[in-house]
N, C-alpha and C positions, 0 to 999 in steps of 0.2 A: 504494500500500500504506500502511496505517496506520503511524504513528510509535510506537515503543516507548519509554516513559518510566517509570522506576522500576518495572519489572516488569509494567506494564500497557500496553495499546495505546491510543493516542490515536486514536479513530475518527472524531472530528469535533467540531464546536462547535455549541452551541444558542444561538440568539439569543433574548433576553428583552426584551420591550418593554412588559410590564405588571407586572413584578415577580414573575412566577410562570411555572412550567413545568408542562406537562401531558404525561404519558407514557401512551400508550394504543395499542390495536390498531387500525390504520387500517380494518379491515373494518367497524368500527362507524360510521365517518364517513358512509357512504351512508344509514344509518338515522337520522341526526341532522338533524331539521328539514327543512322544505321551503325550497328556494332560490328566489330571484327570478331573473329572466332574466340578471342579471349575476353570479349565483353567490352572492350574499350574502343573509342574512336579518337584518332589524333587529328587535330585541326590546327593549322597554322594561320595566323592573321594578326592584325593590329587592333588594339583597343582604341575606340574613338570616344573620348570623353565629352565631346560636344553634342552628342545625341540627346534628344528629349526623353523623358521617362518612358513614354509609350513606345519608343522605337527600339528599346533594348531587346535583343533577341534572347530566346530561351536557350542559353548556352553558357559555358564558362566565360567566354569572351564578353557576352552580354552582361553577365554578373559583374565582371571586372569594370566594364564601362559604367554600369549603374553606380557602383561603389566609388568610382573615381569622379563622378559628376559633382556638381556644386552641393547637392543635397546629401551626398554620401549614401544614396539609396535610390532604388527605382523599381518600377514594375517591369517584369520580363514577359515576353511572349504574349502580349495582349491580355494580361491578367492571369497567366498560368502560374506565376510565382512573383515573389518580391525578394530583392537582394539588398542587404544593408551592410555597411562597414561596421566592424566590431570596435573601431576607434583605436584600440591599442594593440591589435594584432592577434596572434595565435593564443590558444589556451582552451580551457574548459569553462563554460559559462552556464549558470543555473537557469532553468526554464520553469516558470511558475504558471499555474493555471488559476484563473479566477472563475468561480462558479456563481450562477444566478440562483434565485430562490427555488428553482425547479431542479437544481443539481446538475444543470447543463453548463458546459464550458462557455463562458461569454467572451473571454479573451485570454491570450497567452502573453507572457512577458519574459523576455530574455534580458537579463541584467548583465551588461558589459562592464559597468562601473558602479559599484554599490554606493549609494548616497544616503547617509543616515537621515538627512533632512527630508528627503522624499519619503522614506519609510514612516517618519513621524506624521507627515501630511496624510499618507494613505491610511494610517491607523485612525486618524480623526474622522475620515470620510467613510468609515465602515458601513456597509449595508446591513440592515436589520432583517432578521428572519423570524418566523413563528414556528414553534414546535408543532409537528404534525398531529400530536395527540392532545396536548393541553393548551395550545395556542399561546404559550408564554413567549414573550418577545426575547429574541436571542441576537447577539452580535455575531459577526462572522467568526470570531475566535471561540464562541461558546457552542455554536451549532455542531452537531454530529450527524453526518450523512450516513443513512443506513436504509436497507430494504425493510419491509414489514416483518420478515422472518429473521431480522437481526444481523444480516450480513452487512458489514461495514463497506460502503462503496460511495464514491463521490457522485454517483448517478442515482442515489436513493432519495429518500425524503429527509427533511430537516427534523432532528429530535433534540430535546434537551437531555441532560445526563440522567435525570430521574425517569424519563419516559422511554429511554432507549430499549427496544425489544431485545429479549434474550435470543441469542442465535440458536436456532433449532438444529439439533443433531440429525444427520441422515440416518435412515433405518438400515 
């Protein structure tokens, strides 16, 4: 299960080895380029930093062009992905998920440079939830996400500690 930190869930880490991160729908990967027998495609070319955000192609060179642009980011392949510069280069960066009152992911956050001041503001702006059983008001730090049969999951219902159902054992 993901770790909860400052009202958000640490769902993983993203490795950066080229000073940039790309976020996209994996269904578009099969449409991208022809692969050689070993699964790779080698492409030579120049990066053009003067392109506008919508002109960046869905490729490594397109991601380079996007991250070298004035915004240090850009949309690739007409919305297939977004590439952003990590700012400081390579490393492992935490990825947090923020969930809405239905337990669905409403946004992802990749933290390249931790900022204590930003964390303080985020804690002050916490969304409130209601317990699925007793309707008690809960902050994001107090809510426990679970299914009706007690399985802890971020896609379940919001519960307070007192109303959390006991996990049912399988027969």
